[in-house]
SEMARBA-153338 format. One record per residue (C-alpha): x, y, z; residue number from 1. Coordinates in steps of 0.05 Angstrom, whole numbers, plus 5000, padded with zeros to 4 digits. Example, Ala and Ser with C-alpha at 12.3 -4.5 7.8 and 13.67 -1.06 7.14 Angstrom:
SEMARBA-153338
<px->5246 py->4910 pz->5156 tilo->1>
<px->5273 py->4979 pz->5143 tilo->2>
//
This chain:
SEMARBA-153338
<px->0412 py->3075 pz->3772 tilo->1>
<px->0455 py->3102 pz->3829 tilo->2>
<px->0392 py->3127 pz->3864 tilo->3>
<px->0363 py->3058 pz->3856 tilo->4>
<px->0424 py->3027 pz->3890 tilo->5>
<px->0418 py->3077 pz->3947 tilo->6>
<px->0346 py->3056 pz->3958 tilo->7>
<px->0365 py->2982 pz->3955 tilo->8>
<px->0423 py->2993 pz->4003 tilo->9>
<px->0378 py->3030 pz->4052 tilo->10>
<px->0317 py->2985 pz->4053 tilo->11>
<px->0343 py->2913 pz->4048 tilo->12>
<px->0368 py->2879 pz->4111 tilo->13>
<px->0442 py->2864 pz->4113 tilo->14>
<px->0461 py->2795 pz->4090 tilo->15>
<px->0501 py->2752 pz->4138 tilo->16>
<px->0568 py->2764 pz->4106 tilo->17>
<px->0556 py->2839 pz->4107 tilo->18>
<px->0540 py->2837 pz->4181 tilo->19>
<px->0602 py->2794 pz->4192 tilo->20>
<px->0646 py->2846 pz->4158 tilo->21>
<px->0611 py->2900 pz->4199 tilo->22>
<px->0635 py->2864 pz->4262 tilo->23>
<px->0706 py->2869 pz->4233 tilo->24>
<px->0698 py->2944 pz->4227 tilo->25>
<px->0691 py->2948 pz->4302 tilo->26>
<px->0759 py->2917 pz->4314 tilo->27>
<px->0828 py->2949 pz->4313 tilo->28>
<px->0870 py->2894 pz->4282 tilo->29>
<px->0916 py->2895 pz->4222 tilo->30>
<px->0880 py->2839 pz->4184 tilo->31>
<px->0833 py->2780 pz->4190 tilo->32>
<px->0833 py->2705 pz->4180 tilo->33>
<px->0785 py->2705 pz->4121 tilo->34>
<px->0807 py->2766 pz->4082 tilo->35>
<px->0852 py->2828 pz->4084 tilo->36>
<px->0825 py->2889 pz->4121 tilo->37>
<px->0801 py->2936 pz->4065 tilo->38>
<px->0728 py->2915 pz->4071 tilo->39>
<px->0729 py->2932 pz->4145 tilo->40>
<px->0758 py->3000 pz->4129 tilo->41>
<px->0705 py->3011 pz->4075 tilo->42>
<px->0650 py->2997 pz->4125 tilo->43>
<px->0683 py->3039 pz->4179 tilo->44>
<px->0686 py->3097 pz->4129 tilo->45>
<px->0612 py->3092 pz->4113 tilo->46>
<px->0588 py->3082 pz->4184 tilo->47>
<px->0631 py->3141 pz->4208 tilo->48>
<px->0588 py->3185 pz->4162 tilo->49>
<px->0519 py->3151 pz->4164 tilo->50>
<px->0522 py->3111 pz->4229 tilo->51>
<px->0510 py->3037 pz->4239 tilo->52>
<px->0454 py->3034 pz->4188 tilo->53>
<px->0443 py->2991 pz->4126 tilo->54>
<px->0463 py->3050 pz->4083 tilo->55>
<px->0524 py->3067 pz->4125 tilo->56>
<px->0551 py->2996 pz->4119 tilo->57>
<px->0539 py->2996 pz->4043 tilo->58>
<px->0557 py->3067 pz->4026 tilo->59>
<px->0629 py->3053 pz->4004 tilo->60>
<px->0605 py->3001 pz->3955 tilo->61>
<px->0560 py->3052 pz->3921 tilo->62>
<px->0618 py->3100 pz->3917 tilo->63>
<px->0663 py->3044 pz->3890 tilo->64>
<px->0615 py->3033 pz->3833 tilo->65>
<px->0617 py->3106 pz->3812 tilo->66>
<px->0693 py->3108 pz->3816 tilo->67>
<px->0698 py->3044 pz->3775 tilo->68>
<px->0653 py->3073 pz->3721 tilo->69>
<px->0694 py->3138 pz->3717 tilo->70>
<px->0758 py->3098 pz->3710 tilo->71>
<px->0729 py->3053 pz->3656 tilo->72>
<px->0704 py->3114 pz->3618 tilo->73>
<px->0773 py->3146 pz->3620 tilo->74>
<px->0808 py->3082 pz->3598 tilo->75>
<px->0762 py->3077 pz->3538 tilo->76>
<px->0767 py->3151 pz->3523 tilo->77>
<px->0843 py->3149 pz->3522 tilo->78>
<px->0845 py->3089 pz->3476 tilo->79>
<px->0788 py->3105 pz->3428 tilo->80>
<px->0768 py->3179 pz->3434 tilo->81>
<px->0699 py->3152 pz->3414 tilo->82>
<px->0639 py->3179 pz->3453 tilo->83>
<px->0595 py->3118 pz->3437 tilo->84>
<px->0648 py->3071 pz->3465 tilo->85>
<px->0655 py->3113 pz->3528 tilo->86>
<px->0580 py->3111 pz->3539 tilo->87>
<px->0579 py->3036 pz->3530 tilo->88>
<px->0636 py->3028 pz->3580 tilo->89>
<px->0594 py->3066 pz->3632 tilo->90>
<px->0529 py->3031 pz->3617 tilo->91>
<px->0554 py->2959 pz->3613 tilo->92>
<px->0564 py->2954 pz->3688 tilo->93>
<px->0495 py->2983 pz->3699 tilo->94>
<px->0467 py->2927 pz->3655 tilo->95>
<px->0501 py->2872 pz->3695 tilo->96>
<px->0467 py->2850 pz->3759 tilo->97>
<px->0536 py->2840 pz->3790 tilo->98>
<px->0547 py->2915 pz->3789 tilo->99>
<px->0481 py->2950 pz->3772 tilo->100>
<px->0451 py->2926 pz->3837 tilo->101>
<px->0499 py->2883 pz->3877 tilo->102>
<px->0554 py->2934 pz->3883 tilo->103>
<px->0508 py->2959 pz->3938 tilo->104>
<px->0524 py->2895 pz->3976 tilo->105>
<px->0591 py->2903 pz->4011 tilo->106>
<px->0641 py->2847 pz->4004 tilo->107>
<px->0717 py->2842 pz->3995 tilo->108>
<px->0704 py->2836 pz->3920 tilo->109>
<px->0669 py->2903 pz->3919 tilo->110>
<px->0728 py->2934 pz->3955 tilo->111>
<px->0776 py->2901 pz->3905 tilo->112>
<px->0742 py->2925 pz->3841 tilo->113>
<px->0759 py->3001 pz->3842 tilo->114>
<px->0832 py->2988 pz->3860 tilo->115>
<px->0840 py->2934 pz->3808 tilo->116>
<px->0810 py->2979 pz->3755 tilo->117>
<px->0853 py->3038 pz->3780 tilo->118>
<px->0915 py->2995 pz->3770 tilo->119>
<px->0894 py->2979 pz->3699 tilo->120>
<px->0879 py->3053 pz->3688 tilo->121>
<px->0949 py->3073 pz->3712 tilo->122>
<px->0981 py->3024 pz->3664 tilo->123>
<px->0938 py->3051 pz->3607 tilo->124>
<px->0964 py->3120 pz->3625 tilo->125>
<px->1035 py->3091 pz->3623 tilo->126>
<px->1023 py->3063 pz->3554 tilo->127>
<px->0994 py->3129 pz->3529 tilo->128>
<px->1047 py->3175 pz->3558 tilo->129>
<px->1109 py->3132 pz->3563 tilo->130>
<px->1121 py->3165 pz->3631 tilo->131>
<px->1151 py->3111 pz->3676 tilo->132>
<px->1124 py->3144 pz->3739 tilo->133>
<px->1057 py->3112 pz->3724 tilo->134>
<px->1088 py->3046 pz->3745 tilo->135>
<px->1091 py->3075 pz->3816 tilo->136>
<px->1017 py->3093 pz->3815 tilo->137>
<px->1002 py->3023 pz->3790 tilo->138>
<px->1042 py->2995 pz->3848 tilo->139>
<px->1002 py->3035 pz->3898 tilo->140>
<px->0936 py->3011 pz->3869 tilo->141>
<px->0961 py->2940 pz->3865 tilo->142>
<px->0978 py->2941 pz->3938 tilo->143>
<px->0909 py->2969 pz->3955 tilo->144>
<px->0878 py->2914 pz->3913 tilo->145>
<px->0917 py->2862 pz->3952 tilo->146>
<px->0893 py->2895 pz->4017 tilo->147>
<px->0823 py->2882 pz->3991 tilo->148>
<px->0826 py->2809 pz->3970 tilo->149>
<px->0880 py->2759 pz->3954 tilo->150>
<px->0849 py->2743 pz->3886 tilo->151>
<px->0882 py->2807 pz->3861 tilo->152>
<px->0943 py->2764 pz->3847 tilo->153>
<px->0906 py->2736 pz->3787 tilo->154>
<px->0919 py->2803 pz->3752 tilo->155>
<px->0994 py->2792 pz->3756 tilo->156>
<px->0997 py->2752 pz->3690 tilo->157>
<px->0963 py->2810 pz->3655 tilo->158>
<px->1014 py->2860 pz->3682 tilo->159>
<px->1072 py->2813 pz->3664 tilo->160>
<px->1045 py->2804 pz->3593 tilo->161>
<px->1034 py->2880 pz->3587 tilo->162>
<px->1107 py->2890 pz->3606 tilo->163>
<px->1141 py->2834 pz->3567 tilo->164>
<px->1101 py->2819 pz->3503 tilo->165>
<px->1106 py->2888 pz->3468 tilo->166>
<px->1171 py->2912 pz->3438 tilo->167>
<px->1186 py->2955 pz->3499 tilo->168>
<px->1203 py->2895 pz->3542 tilo->169>
<px->1277 py->2910 pz->3544 tilo->170>
<px->1264 py->2981 pz->3567 tilo->171>
<px->1222 py->2959 pz->3626 tilo->172>
<px->1265 py->2900 pz->3645 tilo->173>
<px->1324 py->2947 pz->3653 tilo->174>
<px->1284 py->3003 pz->3684 tilo->175>
<px->1278 py->3009 pz->3761 tilo->176>
<px->1206 py->3032 pz->3757 tilo->177>
<px->1169 py->2965 pz->3749 tilo->178>
<px->1211 py->2936 pz->3806 tilo->179>
<px->1197 py->2997 pz->3849 tilo->180>
<px->1123 py->2987 pz->3834 tilo->181>
<px->1127 py->2916 pz->3859 tilo->182>
<px->1163 py->2939 pz->3922 tilo->183>
<px->1110 py->2993 pz->3934 tilo->184>
<px->1054 py->2940 pz->3926 tilo->185>
<px->1089 py->2897 pz->3979 tilo->186>
<px->1098 py->2956 pz->4026 tilo->187>
<px->1024 py->2974 pz->4020 tilo->188>
<px->1007 py->2901 pz->4034 tilo->189>
<px->1050 py->2900 pz->4097 tilo->190>
<px->0992 py->2901 pz->4147 tilo->191>
<px->0970 py->2833 pz->4122 tilo->192>
<px->1041 py->2806 pz->4122 tilo->193>
<px->1054 py->2831 pz->4193 tilo->194>
<px->0989 py->2802 pz->4219 tilo->195>
<px->1003 py->2735 pz->4187 tilo->196>
<px->1074 py->2733 pz->4214 tilo->197>
<px->1044 py->2744 pz->4283 tilo->198>
<px->0992 py->2689 pz->4274 tilo->199>
<px->1031 py->2632 pz->4242 tilo->200>
<px->1011 py->2654 pz->4171 tilo->201>
<px->0939 py->2635 pz->4185 tilo->202>
<px->0906 py->2673 pz->4127 tilo->203>
<px->0953 py->2642 pz->4076 tilo->204>
<px->0942 py->2572 pz->4103 tilo->205>
<px->0867 py->2584 pz->4104 tilo->206>
<px->0865 py->2607 pz->4032 tilo->207>
<px->0915 py->2555 pz->4008 tilo->208>
<px->0869 py->2498 pz->4031 tilo->209>
<px->0811 py->2528 pz->3991 tilo->210>
<px->0854 py->2542 pz->3930 tilo->211>
<px->0883 py->2472 pz->3927 tilo->212>
<px->0821 py->2433 pz->3948 tilo->213>
<px->0796 py->2386 pz->3893 tilo->214>
<px->0739 py->2337 pz->3888 tilo->215>
<px->0711 py->2292 pz->3834 tilo->216>
<px->0690 py->2322 pz->3768 tilo->217>
<px->0621 py->2353 pz->3774 tilo->218>
<px->0579 py->2379 pz->3717 tilo->219>
<px->0534 py->2411 pz->3768 tilo->220>
<px->0588 py->2458 pz->3793 tilo->221>
<px->0608 py->2475 pz->3722 tilo->222>
<px->0536 py->2490 pz->3706 tilo->223>
<px->0530 py->2533 pz->3769 tilo->224>
<px->0590 py->2574 pz->3749 tilo->225>
<px->0569 py->2585 pz->3677 tilo->226>
<px->0497 py->2598 pz->3697 tilo->227>
<px->0518 py->2649 pz->3749 tilo->228>
<px->0559 py->2687 pz->3698 tilo->229>
<px->0500 py->2690 pz->3650 tilo->230>
<px->0453 py->2712 pz->3706 tilo->231>
<px->0500 py->2762 pz->3740 tilo->232>
<px->0534 py->2791 pz->3678 tilo->233>
<px->0476 py->2785 pz->3630 tilo->234>
<px->0447 py->2733 pz->3582 tilo->235>
<px->0464 py->2778 pz->3523 tilo->236>
<px->0519 py->2819 pz->3555 tilo->237>
<px->0562 py->2760 pz->3573 tilo->238>
<px->0570 py->2736 pz->3501 tilo->239>
<px->0581 py->2808 pz->3479 tilo->240>
<px->0637 py->2817 pz->3530 tilo->241>
<px->0669 py->2750 pz->3517 tilo->242>
<px->0671 py->2762 pz->3442 tilo->243>
<px->0700 py->2831 pz->3453 tilo->244>
<px->0753 py->2803 pz->3499 tilo->245>
<px->0770 py->2749 pz->3449 tilo->246>
<px->0779 py->2798 pz->3392 tilo->247>
<px->0818 py->2845 pz->3438 tilo->248>
<px->0865 py->2788 pz->3457 tilo->249>
<px->0874 py->2769 pz->3383 tilo->250>
<px->0889 py->2842 pz->3366 tilo->251>
<px->0935 py->2852 pz->3425 tilo->252>
<px->0979 py->2790 pz->3419 tilo->253>
<px->0981 py->2794 pz->3342 tilo->254>
<px->1002 py->2867 pz->3341 tilo->255>
<px->1037 py->2871 pz->3409 tilo->256>
<px->0986 py->2923 pz->3431 tilo->257>
<px->1001 py->2933 pz->3505 tilo->258>
<px->0933 py->2958 pz->3527 tilo->259>
<px->0895 py->2904 pz->3489 tilo->260>
<px->0941 py->2852 pz->3520 tilo->261>
<px->0930 py->2881 pz->3589 tilo->262>
<px->0854 py->2884 pz->3587 tilo->263>
<px->0843 py->2817 pz->3553 tilo->264>
<px->0891 py->2778 pz->3597 tilo->265>
<px->0860 py->2810 pz->3659 tilo->266>
<px->0797 py->2772 pz->3640 tilo->267>
<px->0822 py->2709 pz->3606 tilo->268>
<px->0869 py->2685 pz->3662 tilo->269>
<px->0819 py->2692 pz->3720 tilo->270>
<px->0762 py->2665 pz->3677 tilo->271>
<px->0804 py->2604 pz->3659 tilo->272>
<px->0823 py->2593 pz->3731 tilo->273>
<px->0752 py->2597 pz->3757 tilo->274>
<px->0726 py->2552 pz->3702 tilo->275>
<px->0779 py->2501 pz->3720 tilo->276>
<px->0761 py->2505 pz->3794 tilo->277>
<px->0687 py->2497 pz->3776 tilo->278>
<px->0702 py->2428 pz->3748 tilo->279>
<px->0704 py->2402 pz->3820 tilo->280>
<px->0684 py->2459 pz->3867 tilo->281>
<px->0630 py->2511 pz->3872 tilo->282>
<px->0657 py->2579 pz->3853 tilo->283>
<px->0629 py->2634 pz->3898 tilo->284>
<px->0580 py->2681 pz->3865 tilo->285>
<px->0623 py->2743 pz->3878 tilo->286>
<px->0692 py->2714 pz->3864 tilo->287>
<px->0695 py->2733 pz->3790 tilo->288>
<px->0669 py->2804 pz->3801 tilo->289>
<px->0737 py->2836 pz->3796 tilo->290>
<px->0752 py->2812 pz->3725 tilo->291>
<px->0691 py->2834 pz->3686 tilo->292>
<px->0703 py->2910 pz->3688 tilo->293>
<px->0766 py->2898 pz->3645 tilo->294>
<px->0720 py->2858 pz->3599 tilo->295>
<px->0671 py->2917 pz->3594 tilo->296>
<px->0728 py->2963 pz->3574 tilo->297>
<px->0754 py->2912 pz->3523 tilo->298>
<px->0685 py->2903 pz->3492 tilo->299>
<px->0673 py->2978 pz->3487 tilo->300>
<px->0742 py->2989 pz->3456 tilo->301>
<px->0731 py->2932 pz->3407 tilo->302>
<px->0667 py->2964 pz->3380 tilo->303>
<px->0706 py->3028 pz->3366 tilo->304>
<px->0763 py->2990 pz->3333 tilo->305>
<px->0722 py->2947 pz->3284 tilo->306>
<px->0708 py->3003 pz->3233 tilo->307>
<px->0779 py->3029 pz->3239 tilo->308>
<px->0806 py->2961 pz->3220 tilo->309>
<px->0761 py->2955 pz->3159 tilo->310>
<px->0715 py->2899 pz->3183 tilo->311>
<px->0653 py->2886 pz->3139 tilo->312>
<px->0595 py->2933 pz->3152 tilo->313>
<px->0548 py->2877 pz->3171 tilo->314>
<px->0594 py->2853 pz->3226 tilo->315>
<px->0602 py->2924 pz->3253 tilo->316>
<px->0527 py->2936 pz->3251 tilo->317>
<px->0511 py->2869 pz->3283 tilo->318>
<px->0562 py->2880 pz->3339 tilo->319>
<px->0534 py->2948 pz->3355 tilo->320>
<px->0463 py->2921 pz->3355 tilo->321>
<px->0480 py->2865 pz->3402 tilo->322>
<px->0516 py->2913 pz->3449 tilo->323>
<px->0456 py->2960 pz->3450 tilo->324>
<px->0409 py->2901 pz->3462 tilo->325>
<px->0453 py->2876 pz->3518 tilo->326>
<px->0453 py->2944 pz->3553 tilo->327>
<px->0378 py->2956 pz->3544 tilo->328>
<px->0356 py->2886 pz->3565 tilo->329>
<px->0407 py->2884 pz->3622 tilo->330>
<px->0385 py->2949 pz->3653 tilo->331>
<px->0312 py->2927 pz->3648 tilo->332>
<px->0330 py->2861 pz->3683 tilo->333>
<px->0368 py->2898 pz->3738 tilo->334>
<px->0309 py->2944 pz->3750 tilo->335>
<px->0261 py->2885 pz->3753 tilo->336>
<px->0304 py->2849 pz->3804 tilo->337>
<px->0307 py->2914 pz->3845 tilo->338>
<px->0231 py->2920 pz->3843 tilo->339>
<px->0223 py->2846 pz->3862 tilo->340>
<px->0263 py->2855 pz->3926 tilo->341>
<px->0243 py->2925 pz->3945 tilo->342>
<px->0170 py->2932 pz->3923 tilo->343>
<px->0138 py->2864 pz->3912 tilo->344>
<px->0108 py->2820 pz->3967 tilo->345>
<px->0121 py->2753 pz->3933 tilo->346>
<px->0173 py->2699 pz->3939 tilo->347>
<px->0178 py->2663 pz->3872 tilo->348>
<px->0242 py->2625 pz->3888 tilo->349>
<px->0225 py->2595 pz->3956 tilo->350>
<px->0278 py->2575 pz->4006 tilo->351>
<px->0334 py->2581 pz->3954 tilo->352>
<px->0323 py->2656 pz->3945 tilo->353>
<px->0393 py->2687 pz->3953 tilo->354>
<px->0367 py->2749 pz->3989 tilo->355>
<px->0307 py->2719 pz->4026 tilo->356>
<px->0350 py->2661 pz->4048 tilo->357>
<px->0388 py->2709 pz->4093 tilo->358>
<px->0330 py->2753 pz->4114 tilo->359>
<px->0284 py->2750 pz->4175 tilo->360>
<px->0337 py->2747 pz->4230 tilo->361>
<px->0301 py->2802 pz->4268 tilo->362>
<px->0248 py->2750 pz->4286 tilo->363>
<px->0302 py->2706 pz->4318 tilo->364>
<px->0334 py->2765 pz->4354 tilo->365>
<px->0267 py->2788 pz->4383 tilo->366>
<px->0253 py->2719 pz->4412 tilo->367>
<px->0324 py->2714 pz->4438 tilo->368>
<px->0317 py->2781 pz->4474 tilo->369>
<px->0252 py->2757 pz->4506 tilo->370>
<px->0286 py->2693 pz->4530 tilo->371>
<px->0345 py->2732 pz->4557 tilo->372>
<px->0299 py->2771 pz->4603 tilo->373>
<px->0258 py->2710 pz->4622 tilo->374>
<px->0317 py->2666 pz->4645 tilo->375>
<px->0362 py->2722 pz->4668 tilo->376>
<px->0417 py->2708 pz->4618 tilo->377>
<px->0471 py->2760 pz->4606 tilo->378>
<px->0504 py->2734 pz->4543 tilo->379>
<px->0490 py->2695 pz->4479 tilo->380>
<px->0529 py->2637 pz->4450 tilo->381>
<px->0528 py->2612 pz->4378 tilo->382>
<px->0565 py->2560 pz->4336 tilo->383>
<px->0558 py->2593 pz->4268 tilo->384>
<px->0589 py->2658 pz->4244 tilo->385>
<px->0525 py->2677 pz->4206 tilo->386>
<px->0482 py->2675 pz->4268 tilo->387>
<px->0537 py->2708 pz->4309 tilo->388>
<px->0541 py->2766 pz->4259 tilo->389>
<px->0466 py->2778 pz->4254 tilo->390>
<px->0457 py->2776 pz->4330 tilo->391>
<px->0513 py->2827 pz->4338 tilo->392>
<px->0484 py->2871 pz->4283 tilo->393>
<px->0414 py->2874 pz->4312 tilo->394>
<px->0435 py->2877 pz->4385 tilo->395>
<px->0489 py->2929 pz->4371 tilo->396>
<px->0533 py->2897 pz->4426 tilo->397>
<px->0483 py->2913 pz->4482 tilo->398>
<px->0491 py->2839 pz->4499 tilo->399>
<px->0557 py->2801 pz->4491 tilo->400>
<px->0551 py->2751 pz->4433 tilo->401>
<px->0604 py->2696 pz->4428 tilo->402>
<px->0616 py->2646 pz->4374 tilo->403>
<px->0644 py->2592 pz->4418 tilo->404>
<px->0677 py->2552 pz->4362 tilo->405>
<px->0722 py->2573 pz->4304 tilo->406>
<px->0758 py->2620 pz->4352 tilo->407>
<px->0813 py->2625 pz->4300 tilo->408>
<px->0768 py->2675 pz->4265 tilo->409>
<px->0773 py->2724 pz->4323 tilo->410>
<px->0848 py->2730 pz->4335 tilo->411>
<px->0865 py->2797 pz->4366 tilo->412>
<px->0793 py->2818 pz->4375 tilo->413>
<px->0774 py->2862 pz->4435 tilo->414>
<px->0742 py->2835 pz->4498 tilo->415>
<px->0668 py->2826 pz->4482 tilo->416>
<px->0649 py->2833 pz->4556 tilo->417>
<px->0677 py->2774 pz->4593 tilo->418>
<px->0654 py->2804 pz->4659 tilo->419>
<px->0582 py->2793 pz->4637 tilo->420>
<px->0598 py->2722 pz->4614 tilo->421>
<px->0641 py->2687 pz->4667 tilo->422>
<px->0597 py->2653 pz->4719 tilo->423>
<px->0532 py->2679 pz->4687 tilo->424>
<px->0475 py->2644 pz->4653 tilo->425>
<px->0478 py->2646 pz->4577 tilo->426>
<px->0430 py->2634 pz->4519 tilo->427>
<px->0450 py->2588 pz->4462 tilo->428>
<px->0420 py->2607 pz->4394 tilo->429>
<px->0432 py->2559 pz->4336 tilo->430>
<px->0400 py->2538 pz->4271 tilo->431>
<px->0374 py->2467 pz->4271 tilo->432>
<px->0405 py->2416 pz->4264 tilo->433>
<px->0471 py->2454 pz->4279 tilo->434>
<px->0449 py->2460 pz->4352 tilo->435>
<px->0468 py->2387 pz->4361 tilo->436>
<px->0542 py->2403 pz->4350 tilo->437>
<px->0589 py->2350 pz->4379 tilo->438>
<px->0634 py->2407 pz->4402 tilo->439>
<px->0592 py->2414 pz->4465 tilo->440>
<px->0620 py->2349 pz->4489 tilo->441>
<px->0687 py->2384 pz->4498 tilo->442>
<px->0656 py->2433 pz->4548 tilo->443>
<px->0624 py->2430 pz->4617 tilo->444>
<px->0562 py->2468 pz->4595 tilo->445>
<px->0494 py->2446 pz->4617 tilo->446>
<px->0441 py->2459 pz->4563 tilo->447>
<px->0367 py->2463 pz->4575 tilo->448>
<px->0320 py->2468 pz->4514 tilo->449>
<px->0275 py->2529 pz->4516 tilo->450>
<px->0238 py->2538 pz->4450 tilo->451>
<px->0244 py->2538 pz->4375 tilo->452>
<px->0234 py->2598 pz->4330 tilo->453>
<px->0224 py->2602 pz->4255 tilo->454>
<px->0260 py->2652 pz->4210 tilo->455>
<px->0213 py->2669 pz->4154 tilo->456>
<px->0213 py->2713 pz->4092 tilo->457>
<px->0150 py->2732 pz->4055 tilo->458>
<px->0111 py->2675 pz->4086 tilo->459>
<px->0161 py->2620 pz->4075 tilo->460>
<px->0201 py->2589 pz->4132 tilo->461>
<px->0275 py->2593 pz->4115 tilo->462>
<px->0305 py->2562 pz->4178 tilo->463>
<px->0286 py->2540 pz->4248 tilo->464>
<px->0328 py->2560 pz->4308 tilo->465>
<px->0335 py->2527 pz->4376 tilo->466>
<px->0341 py->2569 pz->4439 tilo->467>
<px->0374 py->2537 pz->4499 tilo->468>
<px->0394 py->2558 pz->4569 tilo->469>
<px->0468 py->2552 pz->4584 tilo->470>
<px->0498 py->2544 pz->4653 tilo->471>
<px->0561 py->2516 pz->4685 tilo->472>
<px->0611 py->2540 pz->4633 tilo->473>
<px->0651 py->2601 pz->4611 tilo->474>
<px->0676 py->2600 pz->4539 tilo->475>
<px->0750 py->2608 pz->4526 tilo->476>
<px->0761 py->2667 pz->4480 tilo->477>
<px->0832 py->2649 pz->4460 tilo->478>
<px->0840 py->2573 pz->4460 tilo->479>
<px->0906 py->2543 pz->4435 tilo->480>
<px->0909 py->2527 pz->4361 tilo->481>
<px->0904 py->2452 pz->4372 tilo->482>
<px->0839 py->2459 pz->4413 tilo->483>
<px->0773 py->2436 pz->4381 tilo->484>
<px->0741 py->2505 pz->4392 tilo->485>
<px->0797 py->2541 pz->4356 tilo->486>
<px->0792 py->2505 pz->4289 tilo->487>
<px->0762 py->2541 pz->4230 tilo->488>
<px->0723 py->2516 pz->4170 tilo->489>
<px->0750 py->2527 pz->4101 tilo->490>
<px->0709 py->2563 pz->4049 tilo->491>
<px->0706 py->2507 pz->3998 tilo->492>
<px->0654 py->2459 pz->3975 tilo->493>
<px->0637 py->2400 pz->4022 tilo->494>
<px->0683 py->2355 pz->4063 tilo->495>
<px->0757 py->2342 pz->4065 tilo->496>
<px->0811 py->2355 pz->4117 tilo->497>
<px->0881 py->2381 pz->4121 tilo->498>
<px->0925 py->2374 pz->4182 tilo->499>
<px->0962 py->2439 pz->4193 tilo->500>
<px->1033 py->2449 pz->4216 tilo->501>
<px->1011 py->2462 pz->4287 tilo->502>
<px->0968 py->2401 pz->4294 tilo->503>
<px->0899 py->2430 pz->4280 tilo->504>
<px->0851 py->2399 pz->4231 tilo->505>
<px->0816 py->2444 pz->4181 tilo->506>
<px->0750 py->2417 pz->4157 tilo->507>
<px->0725 py->2443 pz->4090 tilo->508>
<px->0652 py->2463 pz->4085 tilo->509>
<px->0609 py->2507 pz->4042 tilo->510>
<px->0603 py->2580 pz->4059 tilo->511>
//
């Protein structure tokens, strides 16, 4: 399965978000508007070894999957000492599309997963040994998790319950170790805090708008969320994991079992939050990725615990059968999806294909390069971070590429080559109908239509792009926060606005 992920990572074009995070890896800044810096460090690590290749960008994600599996295996081993449970803990991620294939797609969630699981592992070691020094290790891993993605804070209730619900609560409340662990986590997280202090707490405002955005009740978004969990965790595996988590929570809170409380709460709280958000907003496909590994461990442990607790033989046999069926069918499904994208020539899903929908950018880049030479342009302008990222990925910075709007995304970035931009002809590349952005009215640019180019995947046109000649204007790389070209879009569902403390308007849109 690891070899399969290596092939997938090497052959499939980067998706737009992956290319966007790759552009981050080329910058020397403490953090970023959208997310903390760990994903950029992951990519820089892989590309330092394998170069700016598909595999180099994705290498750390493949390594993260192996580390996660080893940690899950050790958690289950220490709790159960049952070989069958250990094997299930290793194979369950392989049977879930989220992990069996998509851990090869780099994202902040992929960076978060091994550190989140490592924090849980350290607390399991604490429970097993009683050695308070494991709090300090948990604090380091918690800080690294926060450096990966802000959603790591959803694990705090699990840690608090682990500390306070069992009978040892008095010991830990009076001990310096949990508080030192919290301090260590904050110290590790300092790069993000420093960057935000320097930039008017931009990341926290950005994420706060998304977290608090609400719209009318929508059964569609609820269905999207539930359907995604079935598809990405597994049609059989998801019920197996949820039932295992439920029984683990019942066992943990009834008997004050610290590890059972920790693992079950690490799933229940995030799942409840995302389900609540799905009542009005679309939950991103990768957002819940960090919570399910704890669910895999809980489900594997539950299978080992049932016979020890004297459950009826038919329940034990049925649970094991369903778990085996979930793993077998899940791995088959993951392999079939791999073969569909790597080996087949068909497109069964059309323009909504999640991989094909972000493929074919090389066609746009080739036409853009031809137009650059034809009109004598020295730089490229875009108004969309996806197009910006893919142009930079394919051109490898041989030509300056500037996203002229949402400049708040690029705070502290290096000079992209302003000497080749100021006073020179540019080429505007934009997906239709985004090329008709009203933002151009705030500039002095003169635009001349050149041609249109289709972006296709397996014979189906995914998007059409307009190429235009730009003259008479030099973009401002660092506009003031109240300027139209500074404002960023929030990663939430559809419209809505929030006026920030410095006078800028944040418009919410789908990412």
